[in-house]
C-alpha positions, 0 to 999 in steps of 0.5 A, a space after each residue: 601246587 608246583 609239584 602238581 603243575 610239574 607232574 601235569 606237564 609230564 603227562 602232557 609231555 607224555 600223551 604228546 610223545 606217545 601220540 607222535 610215536 603213533 601217527 608216525 606208526 599208522 603213517 609209515 607202517 612199513 617203514 616204522 614196524 620194520 625200524 622197530 624190529 630192527 631197534 628191538 633185536 639189538 636192544 635184546 641182545 644188550 638186555 641178554 647181556 645185562 641179564 647175565 650179570 643180573 642173574 649172576 649178581 643175584 646168586 652171588 647175594 648182591 644187592 641189585 637195586 634196578 633192573 631195566 628193559 629199556 633205557 631212559 636218556 634224559 626222560 622217566 621210565 614209563 613204570 617201575 615194579 617192585 616187591 614191597 611190604 603188603 603187595 606190588 608197588 607200582 610206580 608211573 613214570 619214575 625218574 630214577 630206577 631203583 630209588 629207595 627214599 622220597 619214591 612219592 617225589 620221583 614219579 608221577 603216581 604210585 600204587 600198591 597192588 595187594 598181595 600180601 608180602 610180608 617184606 620189601 624186595 631188592 630190585 626194582 623192575 623198570 621199562 624204559 621208553 627207548 628199546 635198546 637195551 637195559 641195564 643192572 644197577 647194583 649197590 657199589 658198581 658204578 659204570 661212570 666211575 670206581 667205588 671205594 670199598 672203605 666208604 662201602 660197609 654193606 656186606 651185599 655190596 658188590 665191592 664187598 664180595 670176594 674177587 671170584 664172585 665179582 669176577 663172575 658177575 663181571 663176565 657174566 654178560 659175555 658169557 650170556 651174549 655168547 650162550 644166546 648166540 649159540 642157542 639162536 645159531 643152533 635154531 637156526 641150523 636145525 631150522 635151516 639157513 640160506 646162505 651164499 655157498 663157498 663156490 666160485 662164480 667166475 674167477 677175474 682176469 689176471 687174478 691170483 685165484 686164475 694163476 692158481 688154477 681156480 675155475 668156475 664151479 669149484 666148490 672151496 671146502 677148506 680154507 688154511 685146514 678150516 672146514 667146518 664140517 658137519 655130517 660129512 660136508 663142509 659148511 664154509 660159506 662165500 663170507 670165508 673166502 672174503 674174510 680170509 682176504 681182508 683178514 689175511 697177512 699181507 705176504 701169507 698165502 692161502 691154502 685152499 682144497 676145492 672139490 671139482 666135479 663130484 669127487 675130485 679134490 685139489 689143493 691150491 695155493 693164492 698168492 694174493 697181492 694188496 689189491 686181490 685181498 679185498 678183492 676176495 683173490 678175484 673170486 666173485 660169487 656164485 650167481 643164477 639166472 634168475 633176476 634179483 630183487 633190489 631194494 628201491 630199485 624200480 627206476 632200473 628195473 623199468 630202464 632195462 625192462 625186467 622184474 624180480 623173479 624173471 628167468 634169464 634163459 638167453 643172450 642174443 638169441 644164444 641159449 644160456 643154462 648157467 651164469 658162466 655159460 653167460 659169462 662165456 658168451 659175453 667175452 665173445 661179444 662186441 657190441 653197443 648192447 646185449 639183449 637178455 631173453 627171460 620168462 616171466 611167471 605168474 604168482 602161480 608159477 605158470 608161464 606168463 610171457 617171454 620178455 626181452 631186456 636190452 643192456 647197453 655194454 660200456 668199454 673202459 679205456 685201458 685194458 688193466 683191472 684190479 689185479 693188472 695195473 696198466 695204463 694200456 690204452 685199449 685199442 682196435 689193432 691200435 685205433 684208440 677211439 674217442 672218450 664219453 662220459 659215463 658218470 661221475 661227480 656232478 654229471 646229468 643223468 638223464 636216466 634218473 636226474 630231472 630235465 629241469 636240473 640240466 645246465 650248459 655248465 654241466 656235462 650229461 652222461 653220453 657226452 662225446 669229448 671233442 676237444 680239452 683245451 687245444 687237444 682234439 679228440 684226447 686219449 684217456 692219457 692225453 685228457 689227464 695230461 691237460 687236466 693236470 696242466 689246469 690245476 687251479 685254473 679253467 679249463 674249457 671241454 667241447 662235448 658232442 651232446 644227444 639229448 632229446 634232439 639233434 647232436 650238437 657241440 656244447 662247451 663245458 669250462 671246468 677247473 681241475 682240483 685235487 680232491 685226494 691228498 696227494 692224488 692228481 687234479 680231477 674234474 670229476 668224470 668217468 670216460 669210457 670209449 665212444 665205440 659208436 663213433 668210428 674216430 681215430 683219437 690215437 694209436 697205441 702199441 699192444 706190445 708183441 702183438 702189434 705195433 702202433 699204426 701210423 694213422 693220422 689223428 682225429 680222423 673218421 674211418 668212412 670205410 674198411 675193406 670196402 665197407 662202409 663204417 658207422 662205429 668202431 664195431 664194424 672194425 672189430 667185426 672185421 677183425 675178429 673173422 680170421 680170413 681177414 688178413 689185411 685191414 684197408 681204410 679209407 679216412 677223412 683226415 681233420 683237413 677234409 682230404 681223403 686218404 686210404 691206409 692199409 694195416 697187415 694183420 697177424 695171426 694173434 691178438 687183433 685187439 684190446 677191449 675190456 667190456 662191462 654192462 653199463 648197469 648192474 648186473 640183474 643176476 641173483 646170488 646162488 643160495 643153499 641151505 645150511 642145515 643140521 640134519 638132527 639136534 646133535 648136527 644143529 649143535 655142532 653148526 651152531 658151535 662152529 658159527 659162534 667159534 666163526 663169529 667170536 673168531 672174526 671179530 677177534 681178527 677184525 679188532 687185530 686187523 684194526 692195530 695191524 692196520 689191515 682194515 681201515 677205521 673207516 671201516 667200522 660201524 656204530 649203533 646208527 650203522 648196525 640199526 641201518 643195516 638191520 632195518 635193510 635186512 629186515 625189509 630185504 632178507 628172511 627173517 631167519 637171516 635177520 636172527 642170524 645177523 643178530 647172532 653175529 652182533 651178539 658174538 661181536 658185543 661180547 669180544 667188544 665188551 671183553 676188551 681190557 679197556 677200564 670201563 668195559 667189562 674186560 678192563 673191570 675183569 682185568 683189574 680184579 685178575 690183578 687184585 687176586 694176583 697181588 691180594 689187594 684192590 688196585 687203589 682207588 686213585 689209580 682206578 680213577 685215572 684208568 677209568 678216565 683213560 677208558 672213557 676217552 678211548 671209548 668217546 674216541 671209538 664212539 665218535 670215529 663210528 657215529 662219523 662213520 654213520 653219518 658219512 655213510 648216510 650222506 654218501 648213500 652207502 
């Protein structure tokens, strides 16, 4: 009676589980289907790994008790099928795979399909409810610990086979992962795969790439002698530039061969800095003038007035024909915003309409960048404009935040800082000084706020805190220059270009060279005119007094300003097809890609031990599933398959590390057994297994922590 009740409860649980799964799929079909594809792909890689163990074990006459597609973690398997005397034996909802005793008690229901088999088979084939891999269960082998061969006298047991056969079985999973990746890559190479090429989009100022003479449009055909040449063409892509930076030695120069134009080849050597290594030496992706399709970016497109697929053809009314053309013209623009003109096409690719889009420009507070660290304040012939808040932790952003979330205790994006403590119109350096002096103490900031109404002064009280060990106190804001306000916060020299002018702090600029001034951009416009030899200013002092000042201008640099778009750039990445023209070329390319991925995986692990790569950069199964899901939603299916090939190669390398528990550790023990002529003692193996389990548990904890942190942080 108790047994029947247990089976009834099991059926009810199964029905409820399947109903919930079905409801979730129907209610969230697009999301659920992309997640399902992502998980199935990851599971298929693990399945191929286990299939390798299974097939080679069968070939070595090892008794395989069970082989499962999918996993069961605390739940019954969906069903199990095994060749039995008289036919196929089918078990519904078996609790355990490969059971050979009391099989009726281990499942909900059992039936034999009559097929006339005269003897029992060895292996039960199971289907697990979780599509995240599979496993093979061999007699005499246990992943949770060593099996004592002295207690197992079955000649078909894993532990009683020769060392060579056991080595073949242990290494088969890794070999199958590599073979599977090769076949996948070769198929993709024959079909064609779009990737971002190793072409220079633009070169950052003061970067090692600029110092080496690299120019936009250069194609990198060789990195440290590696070309991946197929059919006379280099098959490097942009990721090779990224990895050459991240995985290279701290003081190791990087040799590159560039193709400039049609035929010119140029050899360069990049001397990287620590900052440039993680920023691709200052070499940025090639872009096209088509608007990219970003995920979950409806608000962005609505804000900027563009749509995915729009083709940008002009900036501020001037025609542009390439991404570099845009970068060159942007250098000369010093205005509050830029205007993009774009063509919008109908589904049949006919021109639908021309649209305009306005992007605000923001002006950073210093002239430094990743490659030229400096605290020099950005200035206009020594005049330093006030600060405004461009974002930060807890800063209210009217573009995306709901109005009811605004309170008097919060900063608002666009607030101009009028006073911090006792300092009026503080510069970036002065603000940092004030914040440092108020560590763990209340600090009042007065800001000028313009939000759905006239401007008004608002006081916000904050408590500066140290947020990072060894760091400085912060208040969680990201300031930029308030160029729209013609106020002199302070003056700053520009080295040999010009000294700091003797101008009164907190003064308002009323006129410049007889013309009314409404913003700092008016001053920049005058300075850009080479005919202007002197700057005559009429100022209104903080006291209300009006006074005239005059500055002599030189022929060289007249201002130091850096600018960037206040919104993400809309441009899509340039992609080209990587394709083998025939089967031989496809196999060549597949071999290159497998070797590339295996090499990258090994270099990544090596970089972890050498501390070139932080442990926080690692992802676990949750992270891989999220990335897979994102690729399924955003990229072509071919790129998803390419990503699965990458994971297969990385899984092969990880599984063959010399760590007890994983295949590489077991293989190493077999090598030792071969050399010494006898197995490593049972007790020693137990200790090594425990050490291996501890290391795997630690790694699993780190990657799961990273995955959860990335989910919380939205990264």
